[in-house]
N, C-alpha and C positions, 0 to 999 in steps of 0.2 A: 504494500500500500504506500502511495506517495506521501511524503512529509507534508504537513499542513503548517504554513507560516501564520502565526497568530496576529501579526501586524500587517497582513496582506489582504486586501479586498479587491474585487474586480467588478467592472461594469460591463454587461453584455447586452446584446440586442441587435436587431436588424438595423440597417442604415436608416437614419431618420427618426429613430426611437428616442433620441435625446441623450445619448451617452456623452457627447462632447459638452453639452450644456451642464450636465451633472458633474463632469470632471473638473469644472471650476466652481460651481455652486457648493458642492459638498465640502471641499477643503476649506473654503471660506467660512462655512458654518462650523466645521470642526475646530477651527482656530478659536472661536468664541468659547469653546469648552476647554481650551488650553491644550489641544491635541495638535502636535506638529504633523504636517501632512506633506507627502511628496506624490506627484502625479506621474504615472508612466503611461506610454501609449504604444500600441503595436499596430503597424510597424513603427519603430522609433524614428526620430528625426536624425538619422545617421546615413552614411553612404549606403549601407546595406538596406536600411529601411526605405530610403528614397528609391532605390532600385526596385524593391518589391512593389512599392506603391505604383510605380510607373509601368510595371510589366506584369502585374498580377493576373491579368486576363489572358495573356499569351503564353505564360509559363506552363510547361507540362506539370500535372499534379504532383508527381514525385519530387520535382525540383522546387516547386512552390512550397510544398510542405517542409522540405529540408531547410529552405531559406527562412521560413517563418519560425521554425524551431531554433535556428541559429540566432535569430533576432530576439526571441524570448530569452534564450540562455545569456546573451550579452547583457540584456537589461537586468536579468536576475542577479548577475554578479554585483551590480550596483546596489541592489536591495540587500544582499547578504553582507556587503561590506559596510553598511551603515548601521546606526543604532537601532535596537529593537523598540526604542521609545517613539520612533517615527512610524506613523501609519502610512501605508502605501495604497494608493488608489490606482488600479491598472485598468485603463480603457482598452478593452478587448485583450483577453489573455487566453488560457488554454481551452476554455469552453468554446471560444470562437473557432479554434482549430478543429474541435470535434464537429461543431455545427456546419462548418464549411466543407466537409468532406463526405458527400453523400455516397461515394463509392466504398466507404469504410463503415464497419460497425463502430459503435462508440467504444467498445473495448479494444478494437484494433487501433483506433486513433489514440486511445489512452496509453496503450503499450508503447507507441512511438514516442510519446512525451513523458514517459515514466520517470525520467531524471529530473523533471521540473516539479517543484513543490506546489501544492494546491493552496488557493486562497482560503482564508477562514470563512468568508462569506462571499458569494457571488450574487450580485443584484442584477436580475434579468429584467430589463425594461421591455415588457411584453406589449406588442402592438401588431395589429393586422396590417399586412402590406397595403391593402386597399385604403386604409386610413392614411398611411404615409403618402400615397400618391394623390389622395384628394386634399389633404390638409397641410402636408409638409414638403411640398415639391422643392422648395428652395434649399432644403437640407440634403437633397440627393445629388450624387454626381451623375455624369452622363452614362456611367457604366451600369447603373442600377436597372434591374428589370423585374417585373412582378413575379415571374416564375422562380427566379433565383431567390428572391426575398421570401416567397412563400415556403420554399424548401427549408431555408434557414430558420424561419419562424417556427415551423413544425419540429425541426430537430432540436431547437432550443427548448421547446415545451417538453419534448421527450426527455431531454437532459434534466429538466427541473423535476420531473417525476422520478427519474432514476436516482438523483442526488438531492432529494428534498430537504435533507438536514443541512446541506450547505447552500443550496441555491434558493434565494428569496425572489419569488416572482412578483413584480410590481406592475400594475396597470399604468402604462406609459401615456395614456390619454389624459391623466390627471394634470392639474396645473403643475408646472415645474417646481413651484415652492413646496407643494404637498409631497412630491416625490423626494425632494431634498430632505425634508423633515423626516420622512420614513427611513431613508438610508442613514441619516445622521443618528437617529435614535437607536437604530440597530447597532451601528458601530460603537457608539458611546456605551451601550449596554454590554458589549462584548470586549471593549478595550480593557486590558489588564489594569487593575488598580495601581496606584502610585506608591504603594508601601515600600517598594524598593528604593525610593528616593528620600524617605524620612531619615533624619539623623538617627544613628543607632541608639543614642542615649534617650531618644524621645519616643521609641517604639512602645506603644501601650502594652502593659503586662500586669493585668489586674484580675483576670479570671482565677478562680480558686481551684483547689485540689480536693477531690473526694478521697479522704484518707484511707478508705477501704481498698484503694488500688494497691497500696504498699503491701498488703497481705498476700497479693498474688505474684509478688516478685521476690527473688532471693539474691543475696550477695553474689556478685559475679555475672548476673544476667546482663544482657546488652539491650538497651532500650533506645528507641528513636524519639527525638523531639522534633516535631515539625514546626518551624518558626522559632528558631533558637533565641532570637531577639536579644535581650540583655543578659541572658544566662540564668534567669531566675529558676526555671524548672531543672536546668542542668545541675545547679547547686543542690536542689532538693534531692535529686537522684544520686549525686555523688555522696551526699551525707549518709546515704543508705547502702553504699558500696556497689552501686550499679555502674556499669560501663555505659557510655552514652555516645550516640551518633546524633549530631545536630545538623539540620539543614535550614537554610533561610534564603529568600530571594534578595535580601538586602546584603550586598557585598560588604558594606561598611560594618554591619553587625558581625559578620563572620571574621572580618579582618581584626576587629577590636577584641573579639573573644579568643582568638588564637593564642596570644601570649599568656592569657590568664589560665589556660588549661594545658599549656605546653608540656608539663610534667605529669599529666593525669591521663587515664584511659578515656579520653574524650576526642572524638574525630568530628571534624567540622567540614561541611561542604556548602558551597554557594550553589544551591539548587532549588527548584520548585518541586513540591510534592506532585504536581500534575505532570511532570516530565523528569522524574528522577531515574537515575541509573543504578540505584541501590538493588542488590540481588534479592531474589525470591527467598521467602521463609527464613529471614535473617535475624529477626528480633523477637525477644520474649515479651516485649511491651512497647507501647507507643503513646505519646502525648501529643494532642493537637488542641492547643488552647487559643481560642479567639482567632483561628486562622481561616476556618471555613467561611467566616463572615467577610473576609477580604477577597474571596474568589468570586468569579462570575458564576451565574447559575449553572452554566455548562460545565465549568471546571470543578465545581463542588463534587459532582458525581464521580468525575475522574479521580479526584483526590482520594475519596474513600475506596475506590477500586484499587488504587495504587497501595494504599495502606493495607488492604486485605492481601495483596500480592506479597508485600515485603515482610509481613508478620508470619512467625512460625505457627504451626498448628497449636491450638489452645491458647495462643497469646492473647493478652488483654489490650484493649484500646481505651484510652481515657480522652474524652472530648468535652470541652467546656465552651459555651457560647452565651451571649446575651440574648434575651428573648424580646419579642415585640412588646413595647410598653405603650398601652393605649389608656393610660390612667387619666389623661387630660385631653380636652379638645385640641389644644395647641399641638400636642404630640401627634395626634391622629392627622391633623392638617398637614404637618410636615411629612409624615409618611405618604400622604396622598400627593403632595406637591413633588417630592423627590421621586416618588414612584412613577410619575408621568415621564420623567427623564430616564430613569433606570429601567422602565418597563417592568417593574416588579415591586409590589407592595412589601414594605419592610426594609428596603435598602435606603440608607441615609447617605447624603452627599455632603462632605465637608469641603468648604471653600475658604480661600484666603481672603485678605482684605480687598483685593481687586475683583473678587468674584470668581477667580479662576478655580476650577475644581482641583482639590488636592488628593482626595482619596474617597473611596466608598466603603461602607461597612453595613453588612446585612444583619438585621435582627430576625431571629427565627421564631416560628411557632413550634411547640414541642413535637407535634406530629410531623412537621416538615423535616426537622433534623433527624428524628427517628427513622423516617422513610429513607433518608440518604444512607444511614448506617446499615439498616437491614437490607436495603437495595443492593449494597455492595457484597452482601453475604454474611455479615456479622449477626450474632445473636446478642440482643441487649440483656445484660446481666442486672444492671441497676440504673435507676434514674433519681437524681436529686435536684430539686428546684430550690434555689436559694439566691438572695440578692448578691450582686457583685458591685464593687465600686468601679465607676467608669474612670477613664484616664483623667478626667477633670474633677474627680472626687465626688460624683453624684452616685447615689445608691440606685441601682437598676436591677430589674428581674433577670435572673440567669438560670442556666440549667447545665447539669453535668451528667453525661452518660458514661457508664463503663460497659463495654461490649467485648465479646469473645469471638475469635476466629474458630471455625469448626476444626475438629481433630483431623 
């Protein structure tokens, strides 16, 4: 399966559907959310890209396909050389390659481009060719013809059905502003939170421990802490003679913790639990305190599946998170307001003085968090609801789960 780049998004659709318009409207809107954006286009404005554009209709299919793939690969090198904090919007990427080759099955076309990573989301601007020719003739070049566009439109729709988890189909007849809003909301909701940029000493570390977890661990056991942060849980584990592996997406946190544990059985990695290289069945226990709340809805399920993978049979998992707090109308209003942007009730957005988004944090309902745990294969052993102090010193409802991996 091809790699998916979490900071890559693509725009697809037939000629005249509005891809070029969205390729400048979407980045401008994302900037207002504090998200740096880079736009790519295929064919690119290079010697190779200009040659493809000028000769696309006369090139034999095998050569045309080869040149398009070379153009994709050249542009992709620029993506992979840049920071992951940048969001890339690609105007016509691999799905265009699939849709434009009627002589191939989708899986044949896919095998030819298997070295290219997939976008996290593809936005298909869906429009009937008849509408294009009646309403948007100024956007078409002289090469466009109804039969060709009809074929591409149909293949795009088949792609959207095949890859429905990745491809978001949008009615391109809507006003351009409505399309932009839909795309931006989806990208903002999927964009990884900015916890990796917070100063290591300011990483919140306030969720508590259900002391019953210690009775399931013995001296010499190796445990995993997801979100090592300032080392608070590592210290508690070391006090009980446990060996610890800690991971965190915040490079500064890992860098600062290194010297502190240099002479102890503590191993630290700059990694995300959603994409960890830790081996299977390696740990007798794991702690994830206030980390699921920082992940996107999609990544939460991935995180728990990864935890199930790396824990040994019968190992225990300790999870603590803040719960949804609907004790006042003001709090409910904020959930509703932030939920419109996050596309999820319970997610709160923290902003700086300028209004720029800093990070997001999700407050769970008990059944929501329980579903993530059991959905990954764990059996819940105990549940403890108790208030935690927030980072700013406010007492808020919280919950602690202890779960077990099957034998």
